[in-house]
C-alpha positions, -999 to 999 in steps of 0.1 A, spaced: -439 424 -536 -456 431 -570 -437 440 -600 -450 474 -599 -436 480 -561 -405 469 -578 -407 498 -606 -415 519 -584 -384 519 -559 -361 515 -588 -374 550 -599 -370 562 -567 -332 549 -563 -328 562 -599 -341 598 -590 -321 596 -558 -288 581 -573 -270 611 -575 -277 619 -536 -257 587 -519 -236 578 -554 -221 604 -573 -206 592 -606 -168 594 -606 -157 602 -646 -122 612 -635 -103 591 -671 -123 560 -661 -140 540 -692 -171 531 -669 -184 529 -634 -212 501 -624 -231 504 -597 -260 480 -586 -290 502 -574 -313 472 -570 -316 432 -564 -346 413 -556 -357 378 -561 -393 374 -582 -416 363 -562 -443 353 -593 -414 340 -617 -396 310 -591 -358 309 -600 -355 347 -617 -343 377 -601 -346 412 -613 -309 431 -611 -307 469 -619 -276 484 -626 -269 523 -633 -233 523 -659 -220 556 -658 -196 569 -686 -169 593 -684 -164 615 -717 -151 589 -745 -159 560 -720 -169 526 -732 -173 487 -725 -154 461 -741 -172 437 -762 -190 413 -739 -222 392 -735 -243 390 -705 -253 354 -685 -275 332 -709 -305 335 -693 -304 373 -687 -334 398 -709 -320 432 -710 -340 465 -710 -315 496 -708 -328 531 -710 -306 565 -711 -305 585 -680 -278 609 -691 -260 621 -723 -260 599 -755 -251 563 -760 -239 542 -788 -247 507 -788 -247 474 -809 -259 441 -802 -258 407 -826 -261 424 -860 -281 450 -855 -269 486 -870 -248 506 -843 -273 537 -829 -272 564 -806 -298 565 -780 -306 597 -759 -317 606 -728 -356 588 -722 -346 561 -750 -346 526 -747 -334 495 -761 -332 460 -751 -311 429 -757 -326 390 -757 -311 362 -739 -279 351 -750 -271 385 -770 -236 401 -780 -231 433 -771 -204 445 -797 -204 491 -789 -216 504 -758 -201 540 -751 -207 570 -750 -217 587 -777 -196 621 -764 -159 629 -763 -167 656 -742 -199 653 -718 -208 618 -694 -233 594 -701 -254 573 -683 -276 539 -686 -302 522 -664 -297 487 -672 -325 463 -657 -313 427 -659 -344 400 -656 -321 366 -649 -321 330 -636 -310 333 -597 -278 312 -604 -269 326 -637 -234 342 -632 -217 365 -641 -242 393 -657 -212 403 -679 -183 382 -693 -155 398 -723 -161 385 -759 -126 372 -765 
């Protein structure tokens, strides 16, 4: 399967996502749903994993790191997401805006910028197949 086809499938899943995975907020800090996972045939030993992260109003993730081999592309799907990676400045990303994380990065802030409205983002990982877990809490 070509990368173009993989991204076309991802786009279809993201658009259709509310039809088969309604986000639940009810006071939850976050919910994470895998929407796509596939080995990369043109990059032996690597896979692509796509996750949708939903934050309820005021929701957030604890500080975390990702698998050491993970390159991550993130795009805001709804609301506004506040993020801080490594020593970069904290920034608020709006719908359609994106950022990335290099392998070995520390994600110090990842949260909904709103206390009243939900927010969500798509996180796409390119990672070595055996490099698990994808996310670990910082100590």
